ROMARFI-574282 format. One record per residue (C-alpha): x, y, z; residue in one letter. Coordinates in steps of 0.001 Angstrom, whole numbers, plus 500000, padded with zeros to 6 digits. Layout:
N
[rec [X Y Z] A];
...
***
This chain:
67
[rec [551827 563756 530699] X];
[rec [548205 563487 531618] X];
[rec [547989 562698 527860] X];
[rec [550309 559893 527761] X];
[rec [547579 558575 531029] X];
[rec [544381 558959 529330] X];
[rec [546080 557151 526411] X];
[rec [547175 553862 528042] X];
[rec [543883 554340 530258] X];
[rec [541449 554581 527119] X];
[rec [544329 551462 526267] X];
[rec [543596 549575 528793] X];
[rec [539479 549916 528480] X];
[rec [539682 549058 525237] X];
[rec [541329 545764 525981] X];
[rec [539777 545196 528666] X];
[rec [535938 545362 526417] X];
[rec [537961 542906 524327] X];
[rec [538697 540284 526685] X];
[rec [534848 540901 528089] X];
[rec [533427 540277 524837] X];
[rec [535343 537323 524420] X];
[rec [534123 535662 527141] X];
[rec [530924 536400 527021] X];
[rec [531003 534334 523578] X];
[rec [532493 532062 524738] X];
[rec [529877 531546 527602] X];
[rec [527303 532293 524343] X];
[rec [528413 529282 522694] X];
[rec [528841 526875 525676] X];
[rec [524797 527301 526818] X];
[rec [523475 527128 523271] X];
[rec [525285 523677 523011] X];
[rec [523911 522555 526530] X];
[rec [520304 524191 525421] X];
[rec [521259 521536 522408] X];
[rec [522274 518676 524346] X];
[rec [519338 519250 526606] X];
[rec [516730 519247 523517] X];
[rec [517665 516139 522297] X];
[rec [517723 514033 525207] X];
[rec [514171 515753 525929] X];
[rec [513100 514861 522417] X];
[rec [514669 511329 523321] X];
[rec [512334 511066 526040] X];
[rec [509423 512531 524272] X];
[rec [509246 509770 521543] X];
[rec [510282 506694 523599] X];
[rec [507764 507758 526541] X];
[rec [504638 508578 523513] X];
[rec [504625 512108 524823] X];
[rec [503500 511493 528132] X];
[rec [506623 513306 529974] X];
[rec [506103 516369 531666] X];
[rec [501950 517045 530558] X];
[rec [499810 517850 533708] X];
[rec [496826 518245 533566] X];
[rec [494965 521597 533556] X];
[rec [492577 522389 535465] X];
[rec [490284 525454 534120] X];
[rec [489264 527021 537470] X];
[rec [486722 529705 536540] X];
[rec [485815 532443 538881] X];
[rec [483231 535061 539592] X];
[rec [483577 537834 540645] X];
[rec [479936 539752 543118] X];
[rec [480206 543412 543634] X];
***
């Protein structure tokens, strides 16, 4: 009787793992599509604004440590 329960438990775990793999794949595909759309909009905006959007002036600060 214990072998049957163990077998059914393994089958349920395998089905659950398969369903989770499908859900994760769908989520990854959606994220890839969204990231692609965001990249296209980023390219369009940077092209229209001559690459001036989002660029910040970086100031290099040099610190001297005294011991």
